[in-house]
N, C-alpha and C positions, 0 to 999 in steps of 0.2 A: 683808185683804191684796190690794193691787192688783198684777196682773201686767201688764207692758208688753212689747209686742213691737217690736223694731226691724225695720222692713220696708224692703227695697229695692224701690222702686216703678217701674213701667214706664209712664213718661209720655214718649212719643216727642219731644215738643217741648221738654222740660225735664229731660233726664237728669242725674242726679247720682250720685256714688259715696257720698254720705252717706245713711244710712238715716233714715227718718221714724218717730217713735214713735206707736204706736196702743195703745189700751186693749184688753186681751183680755176679751171679755165673760164673765160668770160661767159660762155654759154651757161655755165652752172653756178655762177655767182648768185648768192642768196637762195640757192635751191637745195643745198645739202643740209643735213641735220645729223647730229651724233646718233650712232646706231644704224646708219645706212651702210650697206656693203658696196664697196667700190673695187674696180680693177685698176691697179697702179703698176708702173714699170719699176723694177727693182734690180739693183746691182748694175755692174758694168755692161752686161749683155742686154740690159733692158727687158729681162724676162717679165712676163705679165703674171702678177700674183693677186690674190684676193686680199682685201683688208677691210677693217671696220673703221668708219669715221669716229674718232674719239672726241675730238674737240674742233670747233671752228674759231679761227682767229680773224675777226673782221677788220680791225684797224692795224693789221700787221705791217711792219716796215721791214721788207726783206733785206737781208744782208747782201750788199752789192758784190761781195767776194764769192757768194755761193749761188749757183744756178740751180733753182729747184725744179725737179721734174713735175710734170702736170698729171693730174688724175686723168686716166684714159676714159673710163665710162662708169656709170652708176648701175648697179645690178638690181636695185629695187626702187619702186616709186615712193616708198615710205620706210622709216626705220624698222628693221626686223628685231631690234633689241631696244627696249624702252629705257628711259633714264634710270629707273630703279635697277634694272638688270645690268646696265653698264656699270653702275656703282657696285653692284654685287659681284660682278666679275673681278673687279680690282681686289675686293676683300677676299674672294675665293682664291685668287692667285697667291696672295700673301699668306693665307692660312694653310694651303694645301701644297705649297712648294711646287706650283704649276705656273705656266705662262698664261697671260691674260687671253691670248688668242684661243688657246685650248679651252678655257672657261667659257668664252663667248660662243665657240662652236658647240660646246656641250649643251648650251641652252636652246639650241635650234633643233627642230625636227630634222631627221635625215634628209628629207626632200629639199631642205634649204641649204644643205651643206655643199660646199663647192666641190666640183669635180675637175681635176686638172688633166689636160691632155698635152703630150709632148709631140711636136711636129718637126720634121726635117724638110728643108727645101734646098734645091741646088743653087749654087752661085753661078755667075756667068762664066767663071773659069773652069767649071766642071766639064770634062770632055764629053762630047755628045753621046758616044757609045756607052759610057758608064751611066749617064743620065737616062738613056733609053732603057738600059738593063734594070736599073733600080727603080726608076719613077714611071717608066712607060709614058702615057699621056698625061699623068697627074702632075699638078704643080707642086704638090707637097705629099709627104708620106707620114702616116701616123706611127709613131714609135711606141709600140706596146708589146705585150707578151705573145702576140701572134707572129711577130717577125722571127724568121729562122736565125739560128746562131750564126750562120754564114753571112747573112745580110747585116746583122748587128756588127759583126767583126769588120766588115767593109765600111760601114757607116762611121764606126769609131776611128778607123784609119783616115777616112776622108775628112772627119772633123778636126783631127790633129793637123791636117794639111790646109785647113780653112777653105775646103772646097764645098762644104755644105753649111747651111745655117740651121741652128737648133732654136726653136722657140716654143714657149708654153702658152696654152690657151686655157682660160678658166670659163666654166659654164655652170649654170645652176640646174639641179635635178628637179626643182619644184615644178609640178605640172598641175594646172587647174583643170578639174573635170567639168566638161560642158555638156549640155543637152540641147538638141535642136527643138525650139518651140515654134508652134504654128499659131498665127492669129489673123482673123479677117481684117483687111484694111480698107475695104470699100463699103458703101452703105448697103442696107437691106434692099433698097430699090435697085441699085446697080447689079446686085447679085441676081435679083429676080429677072432683070433684063437679060443678063448673061445666060441665065437658065433657059430662057425662051429661044435664044439664038443657037443653042447647041444642036448638033446632029442627033438623030434618034439613036444612033449606035453608040454615042458617047455616054454610056450608062454610068460609068464610074465617075466621070466629071460631074454628072448631074447629082450623084449621091454626095460628092464632096460639097457642091454648092448648097445642097439641102442641109447638110450638117453645119456649114458655116453660117447659114441664115438663122438656125435655131440655137447655135452656141457661139456667141461673140467673144467669150473669154478664151485666153491662151490655153493651149494643150500641147503636150510633148508630141513630137512627130511619131515616135514609136507607138504611143498610145493611140493616136489618131489612125495610123495605118492598121492597127489591130482592131479598133472599134468598127470602122466602116470597110475594112478589108480592101484597102487601096495600096498601090505601090508608090514608091517615092517619086517615080516618073510622073504620076498624076499630080502629085503635090508641086512638082517643079513646073508643070504646065499651068497649075493654078497661080503660082507665083509669077510666071511670065505674063499671064493674062491680067495681073493686077488684082486678083481676088484676095490674095493672102500674102503675108510676109513670113519668111522663115528666118529665125535668128538664134544663134548659139548663145545660150544663157548659162552662166556659171552655176553649178549645183554642188552640194556637199555629198561626199560618200557617207553612207550610214554605217557606223561601226556596230550598231546594236542589231543583233540577229533576231531578237524576240520583242514582242510588245509587252508592256507591263500593265498591271492593274493599279489604278490610282488608290493610294492608301491614306489614311487619316492618322494624325498623331495619337499615340497610345496614352493611356492614363499612367502617370508616373507614381512610383512608390516614394516615400519620404526621402530616401537616400538619393534617388534620381532627381527629385525636385530640388534638393539642396545643391546638387552638382550643376544642374541646368541654370539655377538662379545665379550662382557665383560666376559662371562663364558668361552668361548674358549680361550681367552687370559690367564685366570687364569690356565686353563689346560696346555696350551703350556709352561707357565712359572713355572709350578709346584708349584703353590701358593695356600695354603689352605684357600682361601677366602670363606666366607659364603654369598650367595646371597639370598635375600628374593624376589621372583618373585611374585608380587602382581598384579593379573589380573582379571578383571570382568569375570563372567562365559561366556564361548564361545569366549574368547579372544585369543585362540591358544596357551595355555601354553604347551600342549602336543607336538606340533610341535617344540617348543623351546627345550624341553627335547630331542626329537629325533635327532635334528641337533647337539646339544652339545654332545650327546652320539656318533654320527657318527664321530665327530671330535676327540674324545678320542680314538676310535678304529683306526682311520687313523694314530695315533701316536703309535700304538702297545699297547695301554692301555685297561683297562676293565671298565665296567660301572655297577653301582648298582642303581636300581630304586625301591623305596618303594611305595606301595599303601596301604591305611589304611584297606581295607576290601577285602575278597575274592570275594564279589559280584562285585567289580570293576575290578577284574583281567581279566574276559573274553574279555571285550572290549579293555582294555589297552594292555593286552598281544597280542591280535590280531593286534593292531596297531604297536607294537614293533616288533613282528615276521614278519609282512608285510614289515618292513623296513630292518630287520637284519637276517631273516631266521633262519637257524640252529645254529647261534651263541647264540641264546637266551635260557636260562634255567629259569624255574619258580619254586618258592618255596612258598607254602602256605598250610594251613590246609585242604584245599579241596582235596589234593592229597592223594592217598593211601600211606601207609608206604613204600611200595616198590618203587613207583614212586618218592617219596621224596628222598629216599636213592639213587636212580639212578641219579637224577638231582644233588644231592649234590656231588656225585662222578664225574659227568661230570665237575662240577665247579672246584673240587679239582684237577682234572687232566689237567685243562687248556683247556678243549674241548669246554667250553661255555665262551664267552667274555662279555655277557650282562645277568645280573640277574634281574628278576622282581619278586617281592613278597611282602607279608605282613610283619608284625612286625619282626618276627624272621629271615627273610631273611637278616637283617642287619648284621648277623654273617656269611654270605656266605663266604667260604674260597677263596676269590679272592686275588691274590697276586700283581697285578699291576693296582690298581685303578686309573682311570683318571678323573672320575666325579661321584658324588653321588647325586641322585635326591630323594627328599622326597616330594611326591605329596600329596595335601590336608594336609599340615604339621600341621594344627590346630587340627586334629582329636584326640580324647581321646583314640582311640583304639591303638595308638602307645605306650601307657603306659601299661606295663605288670602288671597284678593284683596280682600275687603272686611272690615269691622269684625266681630270683632276680628282684626287682621292678624297672626295667630300663625303660627309655624312648628312643625309637628307634632314635629320633632326636639327643639325647645327644651322643649315641653310634656312629651315623653317623659322628658327628662333631669330635669325637675322632679319628675315622678311617681316616678322611680327613687330620687331622694333621699328622698322622703316614705316610700316602701316599703322602703328599704334593699335595693334589688335592682339587678342589672346591666342595662345597656342594650347591645344589640349593633347597631352601625351597619354594614350590609353593602353592599358595592358593588364592582364591577370598576373603577369610575372614581370614587373618592370626591370629594366637593366639596373645593375648595381649603381652605375653612375647617376642615373635619374633618381633612384630611390635615396641615394646619399644626399643629393641636392635638396630633395624634399625634406630630409632630416634636418638640413641646415636652414630650412625655410627660404631657400633660393627658388624653389618651386612650391606651389600651393597644392597640398595633397587632398584629394577628394576620394572618399571610400565608398564602394558598393559591395558590402560584405556578403550579401545574400542573392540567391537566384530570384529572378522576377516572379516566377510562378510558385515560389516557396518550396520548390522541389529540392530534396536533399542532393548534395553532391554525390556522384556515383560511388558505389561500393568498389574499392580497389583491392585486388588480390595480387601479391607479389609471388611469382613462381620461381623457385630456385631450380634452374635448368641443370645444375650439377647433380642434384638429387634425382631429377626427372630421368637423366641419362643412366643412372644406376639401376632404375627399375623398368625402364621402357627402351625400345629400340630407338635409334637416332631419328629424330624428326624435327621439323620446324615448329610443330604444335605439341604443347604439353597435353596431357590427358584432360585436365580441367578446362583448358581453352577450347579443345575440340568438342567436349561435351556441351559447353555453353553455346558454341556455334550451332550444334544440332538442335538445341532447344529453341534458338532464335528462328531457325528454319521452320520448325514445327509450328511456332506461334505466328509466323508470317511477319516477324520483325527483321530489322536490318542490322548489319554489323560493319564496323570499320576495322581493317587490319593494317598496321603500319610496320614497314621494314625499311630502314633508311639505307637501302642499297639496291640500285637497279641492276638489271642484267640477270643472267641465269646462275652463274657462280662467280666467286671472287677471283679464282685463278685456276689454271690447268697445270697439273704436275705429273711427271713420269714417275711411276712407283718403282721402276728399276734403278734409275740413277738419280732421282730427285730434281731433275731439270724442271724449272718453271718458265713458261713462255713470257718473255719480257717485251715491252715496247722497244723498238729500235731507236726511238727518238727520246725516250724518257726513262728515268730510273724507277719504273713502276711495272708491275705485272699487268698483262692484258686481261680483260674481263670477258667471260664467255656470254654471248647473246644468242640464245637458241632460236629466236624468231627469225633472225637474219642468217643464222648458221655461220656466224663470224666471231672472231676475237677483236675486241675494240679497246682502244686506250681512251679513258675518260678525260685525259688532259690535252692531248694534241689531235685526237680524232683518227689516229692510225687504225687501219682495219686490215685483217687478213683471215684466210679460211681457218677453220678449226683443225688442228693437226691430229692425224690418226696414228702417225708414227713419230716417235720422239726424235727431234732434230739433232740431239746430242748422242744418244746411244743406239738409236734406231729401234728401240723396243716398242712393243705394242700395248704396254700397260699404262695408258693415259687415263688419269682420273680427274674428276672435277671436284674442287674443294670450295668450301664456303657456300654462301647462298645469296640469291638476289630475288627481286620481285617475280621474275619470269619462272624461276624454279619453284617458288611458293605457289604461284598460280597453278602450275602443273600438279603439284602435290595436293592442292585443294580439290582439283577436279577428280583426283583418284580417291581421296578420302570422303568427299562429299559430292558424289556425281550429280545430284539433283540441284546443287547450289549454282545460281547464276552469278558469275564473278566479273566485275569491271576492274581492270588494272589501270592505275593512274601513276605514271612516272614520266621522266623526260622523253622516253622512247615512244610512248603512246600519246603524248600531248604536243608533239612537234608541229602538227598541222594547225593552220589557223582555225580558231574557234573550238579546238578539241577540248579544252578545259570545260567550256560551257556545255558542250554537247554531252560529255561524259557525266558531268554533275546533274544535268537535266534528266538523263536516262535513269540515274540512281534515284533522283527525287521523284520520278514517275514510277518507281517500284519495278523498273525493268531489270533490276539486279538485286540480289540478296546481300552480297558482300562487296564492299569497296576496298580494294587492296591497293596500297600506294606507299610512296616515300613520304618524306615530311611535308610535302605540298598538301597532304590531306589533314594535317594536324591542326590547322588554324582556320578560324572563321566560318567553317561549315556548320550549317544549322538544319539538321534533318530530324523531324519529330519522331520518326520510327526507328532511329538508331538507338538501340538500348545496349549494345555491346561494343566495346573497343578492345582490341588486342594489340599489344606492343610485342612483336616477335623477338626483338633483341634490343634491350634497353642499353646495351653496353657499347653501341657503335661509336658514340662520341666520347664516352668515358675513357677509352683507351688512348685517346690522342694526347700527345705531350704539349698541352696547351692550357694556359692558366684559366681560360674560360670554359674548360671541358665540363666541370660540374654544373656551372650556371646554365650552359646550353642544354645539358641533360635534364635538369630540373624543369626548365622552361618548356622543353619539348614534351616531356611526360605530362606536365600539368595541362598544357594546351590540348594534347590529343585526348587525354582523359575527359576533358570538358566537352567533347563532342557527344558523349553518351548521356542519355536521360534528360534531354533539354526540354521535353514537353511533359505530358502527364505520366508517361511510363517511366519507371525507375531505371537507372543506368547501372551497368556493371563493367568493370575494367580489369583486364588481366595483363600484368607486366611481367614478361619473361626476361630473366637476367641471370648472369653468372656472378653478379656482385650484389646479392640481396641485402646486405647490411650497409651498403654505401649510403651516406647521409642524404645525397641528392635523390636517391630512389626512395628511401624511407619517408623523406619529407614531401615528395611529390605524391605519395600515397594519400596523404591527408590534405594536399594543396596548402601546406603550411608555409606560405611565402615569408612571413615575418621571421620565423625561426631559421629558415634557410638564409635570409638576408644577414642576420646576426652571425651565424656560423661562418658563412662565406667571407663576410667582411673581416672577421678575425684572421682568417687564413690569408687574405689579401694583404692585410696590414703586416702580418708576420713576414710575408714574402716580398714586401715592397712592390706590390703590383697596383695598377689602376683599381679603384679611383683614388688611392692615396698617392700615387705617382703619375705624372704624365709619361708618355712613351713616344719614341720615334723609331721606326724601323727603316734601315737603309738596305737596299738589295743591289748587288752588282751581278750582271749576267753577261756571258760571252760564249761564243762557240768554242773558244779556247779556254779550258779550265784555269790555266795558269794566269791568264790575263785578268779573269774575274777575281781570283784570290789576291793577286798583287794590288789590284785597284782597291779592294776593300782594306788591305793592310795600310795603304797610303792614306785612305780616308780616316782610319782610326788614328793615325799619327797626327793628321791635321786637326781632328776634333779635340784630341787630348790637350792641345795647346790653348783651347778656349774654354774647356769644361772645368768646372770647379771640382774639388775633391769629393763633394757630396753626390755627384752624378754617378750612376751605376752603368758600366759599359759591359754588355754581354756579347762576346764575339771578338773577331769575326769567326763564323762557322759556316760550313756548307748548309744550304737550305734543307728543310725536312725532306723534300724530294730534290736531290742535288742536281738532276738534269731533267729538264722539260723541253720538249720540242727542239732537241739538239743543242740547247743552251744550258750552260752550267751556272748555278746560282750560289752566291755567297751572301751572308747577311750579317747585320750588326743591329743590336737593339740598345738604345740609350733610355734609361729610366731616370727621371729627374723631377725636382719640385720647382726650381727656379734657376734658369740658365739664361741670363740676359744676352749673352753673345752667341747663343746657339743658332738662332734664326739666320743671322747674317752669315755665319759659317756654312750653313746648309745651302743658302742661295748661292754662295760662292762655289760650292761643290757642284751645284746644279749647272752653273755657267760653264765650269770646266768639263763637265760630263758631255755637254753638247759637242765640244770639239772632238772628244774621244769617241763619240757615237759614230762618227764616220768610219772608224775602224771596226765597228761591231759591238763595242762595249756599251752597255746600257746601265744607267744608274736610276733607281727608283727610290723616292723618299715618301714614307707613309706616316703621317702624324696620327697618333692614337690609333694604332692598328687594331683590328678586331681579333687578330691572332698573331702570335710570335712565330708561328710555323712558316 
């Protein structure tokens, strides 16, 4: 009987959603399962590539005309992707215009993703002198970026002459952490006998035997060496004499930096009780209902999450909780761990590769029942989900920027249907899409209209910066905000200041000729960073020294324009020299654990002011924060994006909600040059309902989501003409299948036309129902693969977060 495996292969230049058939060798018959990773030969050269077993055909009758290649080896002892996630990958590929292999790889922690190496080896025909010069005593040579251009040139020529062989090897980066454990293996009597036979000078061996007699339980070698002050050579002697055994045991890396205090469920108010009862009923009845939990900031949404998770666990189920950013995870994870202890696993990009791998394995083995994490945690290999929570569901960070361009909320809804469990979408400012679905009863709306401590929402003052500049010298701080900061310092209270721009200043300009220092790779000006004394591009990472002479006119009148968190921090120290300031932005939180460390310092009152970008706007809960200042509310408003008003309203509402969360009243100052804009005025009173009605009217008038679906196509190339021509061809193709009701915007250059030396052109299609569109887009995707070898890249984004 021949067994055949259908394998989804990973060939970067020729992806397909169709699996390839491979013969399962006799040694592996009945051993393989779908979801296992295998290494298979592919193509005429028999290059080795990784693949995922998609399906096993046990009673297959092979076609006598076709000779199937056999699977080379298996990479894992068990499937790394379970049956549910295999099914999910197919759905994800279809809905995000991606390839199944990309979706499968996305579901794995980085440690499990394959690493390819290209090797070259000499043939027997290669002349001996060339072999010695290139290979020396080695049998093969690794072809990577360390090879000089001259050697690469020679290898390319030899390859054309068939004098060398090129082959690929695939390996896994997953590494299990082990710890050496020590355990006595002989009886107490035998140890006593050995003790009496020791020389008097063998003091350390005697101490070791004494310890082993008193402590029969296993202990780590490191701890034992420290406890009785012995060296590893003494332990090796003990092992050789048969007193003990040393064994490497697998251990998990601990991603949690701090211990937590066990907490008890809090008393719920009537609104919270109603919400918890509804969600728990859906869990108990195994009903895949979607709840939109809409509650003002400080209304106790987290306690609702915790009690619904506890209910799921009590039924032997598991829970998944998504948070939008790693900056939120320290406080949220602390609260979840305080309630559920060792049952909690955490998955986010702030973990090391090893920690993430270990947490993933804890989940896969069923050792963790609650998973908390950012976007990619939605793929956690949980098998008995009882509830899924998506906190701050409106956040754009839930949407993946590159392939597969999934939205974590959509994946959560798919998994809920699979597991027959509820999803809770929580937010003080729900996305218009979710709120519109609740309006049509697609989602069940649950309201938390009041703060749990009956504290009033903070008092919000809108400061017109145009007026401020007329009466005061130019500053990042209005007179009223500065006065409020001084009052908080005098009272020993804390303040949050948000500015949605990192760096020192937005750009550097010559006052003599108007020259602005641009990134050489992107159509964007460089940002000044005073801490590193460099100019940086926030798109491609290019860095260069701060110019003191204008590169254009050689003048010396260089001036810094705009402002960033570094510049505000400097101004704060000048205006309030006694204030202790913590700055929190991408630059200060690069290092592992930085988010948690900075927030702990602030929570421990080691600072009076927390200054940061939008990462400090959500989820933070500090009882002594009574003042929030938004230094420039217009950052997002000025963008040519249909979601600009929505994002501004959400951000201002969220950051305002950080003030006055405990007994002390809160106050908020919003500095703006657009004081009459409806998003700013309605954020002042946190009037979400009025904002929803107003914004939906504008979306309806402009034919924007949620009234229309949208797809954005982007073509990029190092050659601008190639990108533009490709997009024109795509428009022609699509117009043959689109109905007259579809709205086509473009093609146009991207909002930033060049990024990292590539030119971008885009096209947006808005539509209500286009049955032929999906097939046409997959056809374009297939054609794009062939063109990608020449450098052209085509990206397709369903329901993009932005048209920019």
